[in-house]
N, C-alpha and C positions, 0 to 999 in steps of 0.2 A: 886193186891188188889184193888177193887174199892170203890168209895164213891157215895152214891146214897140219893138224896133229895125226901121226899116224902111230897107232899102238899095236905091238905084236912082239911076243917073245921069239917068233922066227924071224931072224935078221933076212933069212932068203927073201921072204914075204914082203918084209919093210922095203929092201932094194926094189924088188919088181916093182912096188906101188910107187915109189918113189922115181922110177926111171919111167913109168908111165905118165906120170904128173909132169916131169920136167921136160918130157917131149909133146906134151900137148900143147893146145893153144891158150890153155887156161891162164889169165893173168894171175900166177902165183906168187907170191913176193917171198913167203919164208913157208919152209917145212920142216917141222918138227919131228921128233922120232922117241918113242917111248918103249919099254919093253914089259911093262903091265901097268894095271890101272893106278896104282899108287903114284908111279912117276908121271903117269899122264896127268892126274891131278896137281900134282906139283907145278907141273909145265903151266896147265890152265890158270891156276892161281898167281903164277908168276907174269906170264905173258899173254895168254889168253889165245884163243883161234876161232876162226870163223866156221871151222867144220873140223869133225873128229871122226876118224874112220879106224875101227878097233877090232882087232880079235875077240872071241869069246872065250875061249881057255887058256888062261895065263896066271901064273903064281902070283900070290899076294892078295890081288884083286881081280875078278873075272871082269871079262867086257860087259856082261849084263849088268854086273854091281856098279862098274863105272858108268853105264849110261844111266841107271838109277840116280847116282849121284849127280851126272851132269843135268839131268830134267830137275831136279831141284836147286842146285847151285848156279848153273849155267844156263838158264832155260832158252835164252837167246840162241844157243850154240846147238846146230843140228848133229846128228850121228849116224854114221852109216856101220853096219856090221859085215865083217868078212869071215865065214867060217867054214869048216870042215863039216860041220853036223847040219843036217837038215830035219832034225825034231822038230816037231811041231809045237812042242812045250817051248823051246829055245825061240821059234819065231813069235810065238804068241806073246811070250813075256817081252820080246823086244819090242813089239807094236805097243805094249803098255807102258813102255819107257819113253815113247815118241820116236823111237828109230825110224829114220827116213828110207832106208832099203837094207834087206838083207841079202849078202852076195855069198855065194857059195865057192870054195875053193875047190881046183886050181881057178883064179881067175881070169875071167874073158876080158881081154883088153877093151874091146867096144863096150861089153856089158858094164866093166868099172867106170870107163871114162863117160859113159852116158849118165849114169847113177850119180856120179860127183858134179858133171855140168848141169843135171836137174836140179839136184840139191843147192848148188850155190847161185842158180837163178832164181830160187825159192826163197832166199834170204830176205828177210825183212829190211825196206830200207832202212829200219831205225839201226841195223848193223852194218851195212854196207857204204850207204850213199846219203845217210841222213844230213851229214855235215854240208853237202852240196845242193841238197833240193828241198831243204825243209823252210818253207814260208815262215811257219810260226817261229822258228829259231832265228831266222833273220830278222823279225819284226821284234823279237825281243832283243837280239842284238843293237838294231838301231835305235831302240827305246833306252837301252844302257848308254850307248855313247852321247845321244841327244841329251841325257840326263848329266854326263859327265862335263859335257861343253856348258852346260848351262850352269854349272855347280849345285844341281838339284841332289842334294844328298838321301833323302828320304824315296825319290823316283830310282836311284842307283841302288839303294838297298831292296827295295820293291823287285826290280828287276832281276838281283843277284840271287833272291829268296826264290823267285818263280825258277830259275834256273837250277839252283841245288834241290829243289823239289822234284823237278823232271826226273831227276837222277835217283830218288829214293827207291829202293829195292833193285837196282840194276847191279849186276856183278862189279866188282872193281876194276877188271881189265877193261869191260865195255865202257865204264864211267871216264877212263882215263883214254880211251878211243874216242868217245863223245865229246868229251871236253876240248880234245885237239882239234876235232872239226869246227867246234864251237868257236874257239879261240882264233881259228883263221876267220872265220864269218865276221867276227869282231873287228878285226883288223881290217878286213874289206869295207864294213860300213864307216869305220873311222877313215879308211881313204877316202871313201865315196863323200863322207862329209867335208873333209880338209883338202880334197883335190890331192893328195899326196899319200904316199906310202909311210904309215905308222911302223916303225921297226921295232918289235917287242918278241923275243923269242920265249917260247914255252917252256919253263923251268922243268929240270928232271924230277923225276917223282922217286923217291926212296921210302916212302911210308909203309905200314903194314898193317892198317885196319881202316874202319871207315872215317874215324876222327881225324887221322893222317891224311886221307883224303880230301876231308871238306876243308882243313886246314890249307891243304896244298892248292886248292881251287882258290881259296877267299885270297891267298897270297899271289896267285897269278891275276885274279881281278885287281888288285892294288898295284901290281906292276903295269898291267895294261892301263889303269887309270891315270897312272904317272907318265906313261908315254902318251896318251891322248891329248894330256892337257899341256905337256911340252910342247908337242907338235902343234896343237890349237894356238898357243901362244905365238910361236913363229909365223902361222900362218894369218892369225888375225892381224897381227901387226902390219904383215903384207897387205893384206885385204883392205884395211882402214886407209892405210897409205894410197893405195890405189884408188880407194872411193874419193878420197881428198882431191888426188889429181883430177879425177873426172867431174867434181862438182866445181873446182876451180875453171875448167873449161866451158861448164855448161850451168853456171850459176844463173844466168839469165834464162833460162829455160823452167818450164813448170814441170818439173820430174819429182815425182811422189816418192816419200819414205818405201812404199811397197815395191816401187818400179827399181830404185837404186838397190833394194836390198836383194831382189829377186835375181839382178844383173852380176851378183857376187855370189849367188846361191844361199844366202840365209833368208831366214824369215824375217820379217818386219821387227817383231818385239825384239829378238835376238841382236838383229844389227844395231837397231836403236840402242841397246844396252852397250855393244860392244864399241859403239861410235863415241857414245859419252865417254865410257870408260877409258878410251884412249886420248881423245882430243879435251875432254872435260867441258864439252857444250854439246848441244843436240845438232842433229843434223839440219834442221831448220834455222837454229840460231847460227850455225856456220855459215849457211849460205846466205843469210840475211847480212853478217858481218863482210862476206865477200861482194855483196850488191850494193851496200852503203860505202865501201871502201872505193868502187868503181865510180860511184855517183859523188862522192866529193872531189875526186880527181876531175870529171867532167863539169862540175861546178866551177872549181877554181881555174881550169886550164882550157876550156871552151865557151863559146857564146851560145851553146844549144840551149832551147827551150826546156822548160820543166817536163813538158808532155814528151820530147825526144829522149830526155834523158830517163826518166820514168820507163819509158818502153825499151832502151838500151840495156838496162841492168835488170829488168825482168819484171816490171810491175804494169798492171793493164791501165792504170791511169794515174794521174798525180797525187789523188787523194790517198792512194796506198802509200806511195813514197812518203808522202808529208808524216803519215802516220808513224811509218816504222823508223823516219828520220828523229821524230820527238819522241818517240819511246826507247831507241836504243842512245840516241846522243843529246836530248835535251833540249833541241831547238829545230826550226824549220831549215829546209834547202835554202830558201831564199834568206833568211838571217845569214846562213852560213857562207853564203855568195856575197852579200854585201860586206860581211864583216873580215872574209877571207882567213877564217879561223883555221889552224892547222891540227 
């Protein structure tokens, strides 16, 4: 969806251009109107636009003066001039200012719409679709989310600094558009990591300068950090609970930490950290506890042989069972069976 700013002191021309745009197939979201260059600059600074279409002869600030200002302050925003003058000097100066096209009045519908279409199609990805298509941004977002989940503050700060650095020299209105897109990517990345949608709306911006904008973006990162951590806490509780249930059902199988972590969508180191954080013991220690508990039951309540018990609870041989028994309980399986210890 595009935002277009129409600039002309002739209301009839404004109405004509608006009519042609609104009845075209362009995905136009908003159309702003200004009667002179000064008003156009105010609108650009407050709202921004993807394309400016301006007359040349206007009071207070001409279209050429406006285009010169745009080329310096809003270098990502293209301009089209519509004019009654076909003087070579005007055309030459317009080209120097980087104007995309110079259309003569009265406007031809086909010529006007063709010029607008071509200009919009040439908009750089950074203006219109970067929030949806940039692999670099997505990689940065995923790195930041991973750093939040692992409580790695230095990595969080590094990712945040990279993002702020990418906004250096970009006009404020475009910073807002870019950060809004990046905000969505962060939420998508968090949702993919947590297998759920993290709810955190972008706060309204009421700032006046670059410092205000930086503070606003920093505040949004803090709000996102809180939302991701809160969602991660709930999701991690559920994940570890499900992992425990799975281990209880398959404790006698040789399931590695890597396989178990992969089954719940985490890396082995991160899953190991979470498991110990939530249960107080490691995955291997938890599995050993389950194996020995079952072995104790079989030793007291069955007449199965040691090799049979070892195999049933997940050990390849009796030696491994004896070693685990002595290490964890302080005596051998035979001593346990003979004494009937509880």
